[in-house]
TORMI-956272 format. One record per atom (N, C-alpha, C, CB): residue in one letter; x, y, z. Coordinates in steps of 0.05 Angstrom, whole numbers, plus 32768, in hexadecimal, padded with zeros to 4 digits. Last residue first. Glycine has a CB too. Layout:
BEGIN
+--------+------+------+------+
: residu :   px :   py :   pz :
+--------+------+------+------+
:      A :    X :    Y :    Z :
...
+--------+------+------+------+
This chain:
BEGIN
+--------+------+------+------+
: residu :   px :   py :   pz :
+--------+------+------+------+
:      S : 88C5 : 840E : 8982 :
:      S : 88DB : 841E : 8975 :
:      S : 88E3 : 840A : 895F :
:      S : 88F6 : 8427 : 8989 :
:      N : 88A7 : 83F5 : 89A3 :
:      N : 889B : 8405 : 8988 :
:      N : 88B0 : 8412 : 897A :
:      N : 8886 : 841B : 898F :
:      R : 88C3 : 83DA : 89C2 :
:      R : 88B8 : 83CB : 89AF :
:      R : 88A6 : 83DE : 8999 :
:      R : 88A7 : 83B6 : 89BE :
:      L : 88DA : 8403 : 89E5 :
:      L : 88E9 : 83F4 : 89D5 :
:      L : 88D8 : 83E2 : 89C4 :
:      L : 88FB : 83E6 : 89E5 :
:      V : 88A3 : 8411 : 89F4 :
:      V : 88B9 : 8429 : 89ED :
:      V : 88CD : 8412 : 89E5 :
:      V : 88C5 : 8443 : 8A09 :
:      S : 888F : 83E1 : 8A16 :
:      S : 8889 : 83F6 : 89FC :
:      S : 88A0 : 8403 : 89EE :
:      S : 8879 : 8410 : 8A04 :
:      W : 88A8 : 83DF : 8A43 :
:      W : 88B7 : 83D1 : 8A32 :
:      W : 88A9 : 83DE : 8A0F :
:      W : 88B2 : 83AA : 8A3B :
:      D : 88B7 : 8403 : 8A75 :
:      D : 889E : 8406 : 8A62 :
:      D : 88B2 : 83FC : 8A49 :
:      D : 888D : 842A : 8A60 :
:      V : 88BA : 83D6 : 8AB7 :
:      V : 88C8 : 83E6 : 8A9B :
:      V : 88B0 : 83EC : 8A87 :
:      V : 88E1 : 83D0 : 8A89 :
:      D : 889D : 83BB : 8AD6 :
:      D : 88A1 : 83DB : 8ADA :
:      D : 88B1 : 83E9 : 8AC2 :
:      D : 88B2 : 83E1 : 8AF5 :
:      S : 889B : 8387 : 8AC9 :
:      S : 8883 : 839E : 8AC2 :
:      S : 8885 : 83B6 : 8ACE :
:      S : 8867 : 8396 : 8ACA :
:      R : 88C4 : 8360 : 8AB5 :
:      R : 88CB : 8376 : 8AC3 :
:      R : 88B3 : 8382 : 8AB7 :
:      R : 88E8 : 8384 : 8ABE :
:      L : 88AA : 832C : 8AA8 :
:      L : 88C5 : 832C : 8ABA :
:      L : 88CB : 834B : 8ACB :
:      L : 88E1 : 8326 : 8AA1 :
:      S : 8886 : 833B : 8A83 :
:      S : 8884 : 8328 : 8A9D :
:      S : 8892 : 8321 : 8AA4 :
:      S : 887B : 8315 : 8AA1 :
:      E : 88A7 : 8359 : 8A5E :
:      E : 8884 : 8362 : 8A6D :
:      E : 8886 : 8351 : 8A87 :
:      E : 8861 : 8353 : 8A57 :
:      C : 88C0 : 8331 : 8A45 :
:      C : 88CD : 8347 : 8A57 :
:      C : 88B6 : 8354 : 8A68 :
:      C : 88DC : 835F : 8A44 :
:      R : 88A3 : 82EF : 8A41 :
:      R : 88A7 : 830F : 8A34 :
:      R : 88B5 : 831F : 8A4B :
:      R : 8887 : 8320 : 8A2B :
:      V : 88AB : 82B3 : 8A30 :
:      V : 88B2 : 82BF : 8A40 :
:      V : 88B7 : 82E0 : 8A3E :
:      V : 88C2 : 82B2 : 8A45 :
:      K : 88AA : 829E : 89F4 :
:      K : 8895 : 829E : 8A09 :
:      K : 8895 : 82A8 : 8A27 :
:      K : 888F : 8286 : 8A0B :
:      G : 88CF : 82C1 : 89D7 :
:      G : 88B9 : 82CA : 89E3 :
:      G : 88A4 : 82BE : 89EA :
:      G : 88B2 : 82D9 : 89D9 :
:      S : 88FB : 8294 : 89D5 :
:      S : 88EF : 8298 : 89BB :
:      S : 88CF : 82AB : 89C2 :
:      S : 88EB : 8274 : 89AA :
:      T : 891D : 8298 : 89FF :
:      T : 8904 : 8287 : 89FF :
:      T : 88ED : 828A : 89EC :
:      T : 88F9 : 8288 : 8A18 :
:      E : 8944 : 82BE : 89EF :
:      E : 8946 : 829B : 89F3 :
:      E : 892C : 8288 : 89F4 :
:      E : 8954 : 8295 : 8A11 :
:      R : 8929 : 82EA : 89F3 :
:      R : 8936 : 82E2 : 89DC :
:      R : 893A : 82C0 : 89DC :
:      R : 8954 : 82F3 : 89DB :
:      E : 8916 : 82F2 : 8A28 :
:      E : 88FE : 82F0 : 8A16 :
:      E : 890B : 82E7 : 89F5 :
:      E : 88EC : 8310 : 8A16 :
:      I : 894E : 82EA : 8A40 :
:      I : 8938 : 82D6 : 8A41 :
:      I : 891F : 82DB : 8A2E :
:      I : 892E : 82D5 : 8A5D :
:      N : 8962 : 8321 : 8A25 :
:      N : 896A : 8301 : 8A27 :
:      N : 895C : 82ED : 8A2A :
:      N : 8977 : 82FA : 8A39 :
:      I : 8941 : 8344 : 8A42 :
:      I : 8940 : 833F : 8A20 :
:      I : 894D : 8327 : 8A21 :
:      I : 8951 : 8356 : 8A0A :
:      C : 894B : 833C : 8A77 :
:      C : 8938 : 8336 : 8A6D :
:      C : 892F : 8337 : 8A50 :
:      C : 892C : 8340 : 8A78 :
:      L : 8982 : 8345 : 8A78 :
:      L : 897B : 8333 : 8A7B :
:      L : 8961 : 8324 : 8A75 :
:      L : 8980 : 8334 : 8A8B :
:      S : 8977 : 837F : 8A74 :
:      S : 898C : 8371 : 8A58 :
:      S : 8985 : 8352 : 8A60 :
:      S : 89B8 : 8379 : 8A5B :
:      E : 8963 : 838B : 8A9E :
:      E : 8953 : 838D : 8A82 :
:      E : 895D : 837B : 8A6F :
:      E : 8954 : 83A8 : 8A75 :
:      G : 8969 : 835A : 8AD9 :
:      G : 896F : 8375 : 8AC9 :
:      G : 895C : 8375 : 8AAD :
:      G : 8993 : 8375 : 8ABF :
:      A : 892D : 833F : 8B02 :
:      A : 8940 : 8342 : 8AE7 :
:      A : 894B : 8356 : 8ADC :
:      A : 8937 : 833C : 8AD3 :
:      P : 8930 : 8342 : 8B45 :
:      P : 8927 : 834E : 8B27 :
:      P : 8941 : 8343 : 8B12 :
:      P : 8926 : 8378 : 8B28 :
:      K : 892D : 8301 : 8B73 :
:      K : 893B : 831C : 8B66 :
:      K : 892E : 8326 : 8B4D :
:      K : 8958 : 8316 : 8B5E :
:      Y : 8903 : 82EA : 8B82 :
:      Y : 8916 : 82F0 : 8B94 :
:      Y : 8928 : 830D : 8B8D :
:      Y : 8927 : 82D6 : 8B96 :
:      G : 88DD : 82CB : 8B5F :
:      G : 88D7 : 82F2 : 8B65 :
:      G : 88E6 : 82F9 : 8B82 :
:      G : 88AD : 82FC : 8B6A :
:      Y : 88E8 : 82A4 : 8B47 :
:      Y : 88D7 : 829C : 8B61 :
:      Y : 88D9 : 82BD : 8B73 :
:      Y : 88E9 : 827B : 8B77 :
:      A : 8905 : 82B7 : 8B18 :
:      A : 88F0 : 82A8 : 8B1B :
:      A : 88DA : 82A1 : 8B2F :
:      A : 88F8 : 8298 : 8B17 :
:      I : 8939 : 82C6 : 8B2E :
:      I : 891D : 82DB : 8B28 :
:      I : 8900 : 82CC : 8B22 :
:      I : 8923 : 82EF : 8B08 :
:      N : 8942 : 829E : 8B45 :
:      N : 8943 : 82B1 : 8B58 :
:      N : 8931 : 82C0 : 8B4E :
:      N : 895C : 82BE : 8B5E :
:      L : 894D : 827A : 8B19 :
:      L : 893E : 826F : 8B28 :
:      L : 8936 : 8287 : 8B3B :
:      L : 894A : 8257 : 8B32 :
:      L : 8974 : 8293 : 8AFF :
:      L : 8955 : 829D : 8AF0 :
:      L : 8947 : 8290 : 8B02 :
:      L : 894B : 8292 : 8ACF :
:      H : 899F : 8292 : 8B24 :
:      H : 899B : 82AA : 8B21 :
:      H : 8970 : 82AE : 8B17 :
:      H : 89B6 : 82B2 : 8B07 :
:      K : 89A6 : 825A : 8B17 :
:      K : 899E : 8260 : 8B34 :
:      K : 8996 : 827D : 8B30 :
:      K : 89B6 : 825A : 8B4C :
:      F : 89B6 : 825A : 8AE5 :
:      F : 89A2 : 8252 : 8AE9 :
:      F : 8998 : 8256 : 8B03 :
:      F : 89A3 : 823D : 8AE2 :
:      T : 89D7 : 829B : 8AD3 :
:      T : 89D6 : 8280 : 8AE2 :
:      T : 89BB : 827A : 8AE3 :
:      T : 89E2 : 827F : 8AFE :
:      T : 89DC : 82BA : 8A91 :
:      T : 89DA : 82BB : 8AB4 :
:      T : 89DE : 829F : 8AB5 :
:      T : 89B9 : 82C7 : 8AC6 :
:      N : 89DA : 82C5 : 8A5C :
:      N : 89EC : 82D3 : 8A70 :
:      N : 89E7 : 82D6 : 8A84 :
:      N : 89F2 : 82E5 : 8A6E :
:      C : 89B0 : 82A4 : 8A44 :
:      C : 89A6 : 82B3 : 8A4E :
:      C : 89C1 : 82CE : 8A54 :
:      C : 8996 : 82A3 : 8A63 :
:      R : 89D0 : 8277 : 8A3A :
:      R : 89CA : 8286 : 8A27 :
:      R : 89C0 : 829E : 8A31 :
:      R : 89BB : 8279 : 8A17 :
:      S : 89D2 : 8266 : 8A71 :
:      S : 89F0 : 8271 : 8A61 :
:      S : 89E8 : 8282 : 8A49 :
:      S : 8A06 : 8255 : 8A53 :
:      A : 89A0 : 8255 : 8A75 :
:      A : 89AD : 8271 : 8A85 :
:      A : 89C6 : 8276 : 8A7D :
:      A : 89B0 : 8271 : 8AA4 :
:      F : 89A6 : 8223 : 8A57 :
:      F : 898D : 823E : 8A51 :
:      F : 899F : 8259 : 8A5A :
:      F : 896A : 823A : 8A6A :
:      D : 89CD : 8207 : 8A69 :
:      D : 89CE : 8211 : 8A4D :
:      D : 89BA : 822F : 8A4D :
:      D : 89C2 : 81F7 : 8A37 :
:      E : 89AD : 81F8 : 8A94 :
:      E : 89CB : 8207 : 8A99 :
:      E : 89D7 : 8218 : 8A80 :
:      E : 89E3 : 81EE : 8AA0 :
:      K : 8988 : 81E1 : 8A87 :
:      K : 897F : 81F2 : 8A94 :
:      K : 8998 : 81FD : 8A96 :
:      K : 8970 : 81EB : 8AAA :
:      E : 89A8 : 81AC : 8A6C :
:      E : 8991 : 81C3 : 8A56 :
:      E : 898F : 81DB : 8A6B :
:      E : 8967 : 81B4 : 8A4E :
:      P : 89BF : 819B : 8A9A :
:      P : 89C8 : 81A4 : 8A85 :
:      P : 89B9 : 81B8 : 8A79 :
:      P : 89CC : 8193 : 8A76 :
:      K : 8994 : 8187 : 8AB1 :
:      K : 89A0 : 819C : 8AC0 :
:      K : 89B4 : 81AA : 8AAB :
:      K : 89B1 : 8190 : 8ADB :
:      S : 8959 : 8175 : 8A81 :
:      S : 8972 : 816E : 8A96 :
:      S : 8980 : 818B : 8AA1 :
:      S : 898D : 8159 : 8A84 :
:      G : 8923 : 81A2 : 8A70 :
:      G : 892D : 818C : 8A78 :
:      G : 8944 : 817D : 8A8C :
:      G : 892F : 8187 : 8A67 :
:      L : 88F2 : 81D8 : 8A7F :
:      L : 890F : 81D0 : 8A6F :
:      L : 8919 : 81B6 : 8A81 :
:      L : 892A : 81EE : 8A6F :
:      S : 88C6 : 81E4 : 8A96 :
:      S : 88CC : 81D1 : 8A7C :
:      S : 88E4 : 81C7 : 8A7D :
:      S : 88CA : 81E0 : 8A62 :
:      K : 88DA : 8209 : 8AC4 :
:      K : 88D4 : 81EA : 8AC3 :
:      K : 88D4 : 81D7 : 8AAB :
:      K : 88BB : 81E6 : 8ACC :
:      L : 88E3 : 822F : 8AA5 :
:      L : 88FA : 8225 : 8AAC :
:      L : 88F7 : 8207 : 8AB9 :
:      L : 8906 : 8239 : 8ABF :
:      F : 88AE : 8242 : 8A93 :
:      F : 88BF : 8238 : 8A7F :
:      F : 88D7 : 8228 : 8A8E :
:      F : 88CA : 8251 : 8A6E :
:      Q : 8895 : 8247 : 8ACC :
:      Q : 888B : 8231 : 8ABA :
:      Q : 889F : 822B : 8A9E :
:      Q : 886C : 823A : 8AAF :
:      N : 88BB : 8277 : 8AD3 :
:      N : 88B8 : 825E : 8AEB :
:      N : 88A9 : 8242 : 8ADB :
:      N : 889F : 826A : 8B0B :
:      L : 88B1 : 829A : 8AB0 :
:      L : 88C4 : 828E : 8AB2 :
:      L : 88C6 : 8278 : 8ABF :
:      L : 88D0 : 829A : 8AB8 :
:      D : 886A : 828B : 8A94 :
:      D : 887C : 82A1 : 8AA5 :
:      D : 8899 : 8290 : 8AA2 :
:      D : 8870 : 82A6 : 8ACB :
:      H : 8851 : 8295 : 8A52 :
:      H : 8859 : 8289 : 8A67 :
:      H : 8869 : 8293 : 8A72 :
:      H : 885F : 8276 : 8A65 :
:      K : 8817 : 829A : 8A2A :
:      K : 8829 : 82A9 : 8A3E :
:      K : 883B : 8295 : 8A52 :
:      K : 8814 : 82BC : 8A50 :
:      M : 880B : 8290 : 89E4 :
:      M : 8807 : 8286 : 89FF :
:      M : 881F : 8293 : 8A10 :
:      M : 8808 : 8265 : 89FF :
+--------+------+------+------+
């Protein structure tokens, strides 16, 4: 099942849970919201962190379609 970042962030509970998720992604929750609403792009390393921390629910491809992720996935 594909989830986008906005849906995933809405599924998180309390503010501390949201802040903890952002910290594990090595960013701030405010920055994640900016990405989720399309105000800022996610860097490649952040895309990878988000995919890892969401257990693949939010894929790098949904965050940055301009990057050829297949190169990394096939290596």
